[in-house]
C-alpha positions in Angstrom: 21.0 17.9 -60.4 18.5 15.2 -59.6 18.2 16.3 -56.0 17.9 20.0 -56.9 14.9 19.8 -59.2 12.4 18.4 -56.6 13.6 20.9 -54.0 13.0 23.8 -56.4 9.6 22.5 -57.3 8.6 22.1 -53.6 9.6 25.8 -53.1 7.7 26.9 -56.3 4.6 25.1 -55.3 4.7 26.6 -51.8 5.4 30.1 -53.3 2.5 29.6 -55.7 0.1 28.5 -52.9 0.9 31.5 -50.7 0.7 33.9 -53.7 -2.7 32.6 -54.6 -4.0 33.0 -51.1 -2.6 36.6 -51.0 -4.3 37.4 -54.3 -7.6 36.1 -53.0 -7.3 38.2 -49.8 -6.5 41.3 -51.8 -9.4 40.6 -54.2 -11.7 40.3 -51.2 -10.5 43.7 -49.8 -11.0 45.4 -53.2 -14.5 43.9 -53.5 -15.5 45.3 -50.1 -14.1 48.7 -50.9 -15.9 48.7 -54.3 -19.2 47.8 -52.5 -18.7 50.6 -50.0 -17.8 53.1 -52.8 -21.1 52.1 -54.5 -23.0 52.8 -51.3 -21.3 56.2 -51.0 -22.4 57.0 -54.6 -26.0 56.1 -53.7 -25.8 58.5 -50.7 -24.5 61.2 -53.0 -27.4 60.7 -55.4 -29.9 60.8 -52.5 -28.3 64.1 -51.3 -28.6 65.5 -54.9 -32.3 64.7 -54.8 -32.7 66.7 -51.6 -32.8 63.8 -49.1 -31.2 64.4 -45.7 -28.2 62.2 -44.9 -27.3 61.0 -41.5 -23.6 62.2 -40.9 -23.1 59.2 -38.6 -23.7 56.8 -41.4 -21.2 58.6 -43.6 -18.6 58.5 -40.8 -19.2 54.8 -40.3 -18.8 54.1 -44.0 -15.6 56.1 -44.2 -14.2 54.2 -41.2 -15.1 50.9 -42.9 -13.3 51.9 -46.1 -10.2 53.1 -44.1 -10.3 49.8 -42.2 -10.2 47.8 -45.5 -7.3 50.0 -46.8 -5.4 49.3 -43.6 -6.1 45.6 -44.0 -4.9 45.7 -47.7 -1.8 47.5 -46.6 -1.0 44.8 -44.0 -1.5 42.1 -46.6 0.9 43.8 -49.1 3.5 44.3 -46.4 3.3 40.5 -45.5 3.5 39.7 -49.2 6.6 41.8 -49.6 8.3 40.2 -46.6 7.5 36.7 -47.8 8.6 37.4 -51.4 12.0 38.8 -50.3 12.6 35.8 -48.1 13.3 33.8 -51.2 16.4 36.0 -51.8 17.9 35.5 -48.3 20.6 33.0 -47.6 21.0 31.2 -44.3 21.1 34.0 -41.8 20.0 34.9 -38.3 16.2 34.8 -38.1 13.6 35.4 -35.4 11.5 32.2 -35.5 8.7 33.9 -33.5 8.5 36.6 -36.2 8.6 34.0 -39.0 5.8 32.0 -37.3 3.7 35.2 -36.9 4.1 35.9 -40.6 3.2 32.4 -41.6 0.1 32.5 -39.5 -0.9 35.8 -41.2 -0.3 34.2 -44.6 -2.5 31.2 -43.7 -5.4 33.3 -42.4 -7.5 32.3 -45.4 -6.7 28.6 -45.1 -7.5 28.7 -41.3 -10.8 30.4 -42.0 -11.7 27.9 -44.7 -10.9 25.0 -42.4 -12.8 26.7 -39.5 -9.7 26.5 -37.2 -8.4 29.2 -34.9 -4.6 29.6 -34.8 -3.0 31.6 -32.0 0.6 32.4 -31.3 1.2 32.4 -27.6 3.0 35.4 -25.9 6.8 35.0 -25.6 10.2 36.5 -26.2 12.2 36.6 -29.4 13.7 33.2 -30.4 16.6 33.8 -32.8 19.0 31.4 -34.5 20.6 30.6 -37.9 18.2 29.4 -40.5 17.0 29.6 -44.2 14.0 31.9 -43.9 12.1 30.6 -47.0 12.5 26.9 -46.2 11.7 27.5 -42.6 8.4 29.3 -43.5 7.6 26.4 -45.8 8.1 23.9 -43.0 6.0 25.9 -40.5 3.2 26.5 -43.1 3.1 22.8 -44.1 3.1 21.8 -40.4 0.2 24.2 -39.6 -1.7 22.9 -42.6 -1.6 19.3 -41.4 -2.2 20.5 -37.8 -5.4 22.3 -39.0 -6.6 19.1 -40.6 -5.9 17.2 -37.4 -7.6 19.8 -35.2 -10.7 19.6 -37.4 -13.6 22.0 -37.7 -13.8 24.5 -34.8 -10.5 23.3 -33.6 -8.0 25.6 -31.8 -4.3 25.5 -32.4 -1.9 27.1 -29.9 1.7 27.8 -30.9 4.5 28.2 -28.4 7.9 29.5 -29.6 10.9 29.7 -27.3 14.7 29.7 -27.4 16.3 26.4 -26.5 19.9 25.2 -26.7 21.1 28.0 -28.9 18.2 27.4 -31.3 14.4 27.4 -31.1 11.6 25.0 -30.1 8.2 25.4 -31.6 5.2 23.4 -30.2 1.9 23.3 -32.0 -0.8 22.0 -29.6 -4.5 21.3 -30.3 -4.2 18.4 -32.6 -7.1 15.9 -32.3 -5.8 13.1 -34.4 -2.4 11.6 -35.3 -0.8 13.0 -38.5 -0.9 10.5 -41.4 2.5 8.8 -42.0 2.9 10.4 -45.5 2.3 13.9 -43.9 4.9 13.3 -41.3 7.3 12.0 -43.9 6.8 15.1 -46.0 7.4 17.3 -42.9 10.6 15.4 -42.2 11.8 15.9 -45.7 11.3 19.7 -45.5 12.8 19.8 -42.0 15.9 18.1 -43.4 16.2 20.9 -46.0 15.7 23.5 -43.3 18.3 22.0 -41.0 15.5 21.3 -38.5 13.9 18.3 -36.7 10.2 17.5 -36.5 8.4 15.1 -34.2 4.9 14.4 -32.8 4.4 13.6 -29.1 1.8 10.8 -29.3 0.9 11.3 -25.6 -0.5 14.8 -26.0 -0.7 15.1 -29.8 1.7 18.0 -30.0 3.6 18.8 -33.2 7.1 19.8 -32.4 9.8 21.6 -34.4 13.4 22.0 -33.3 15.4 24.6 -35.2 
């Protein structure tokens, strides 16, 4: 019982952190749509008063609104995938796909820290794993990697199959990870059935699943 409570709390904290980030993103999308709707209302009032409207401006405004609706739809789809990962047991997962999802979920964090995070091209990398805990490990690793990269830093993530599992390398770190951060990553990695290490020669954070 004593070992179960901290694990559940770690998961709940992670779920809450991601949920809060998603809600902020959706709120931002709605704010932009509301602003554009107000502008459309202003155009309508101008037309009612006999002023000529530029059709190109209306088309541009409509495209902008459609773009935000598409963005909101993408955020909700990612939220849905993330939320359902809690229900899944250990199963076959595509680590590249999970990594791409985590990067999307951390877009707001990366923007706030002024760090660019890119997933390098590659093939699927499948293996057995716990989807939720794996996402928590990747997310926490990227959070610390962003701190290491610093403002205007660029992180590159390489995911590839290896020895029946998967290797994930995060390059672009500019400073060693603090010992307590590495200890936390090792704790989550243990729950995920993974291994984590930092190559001190090139400052690359490595996950082995």
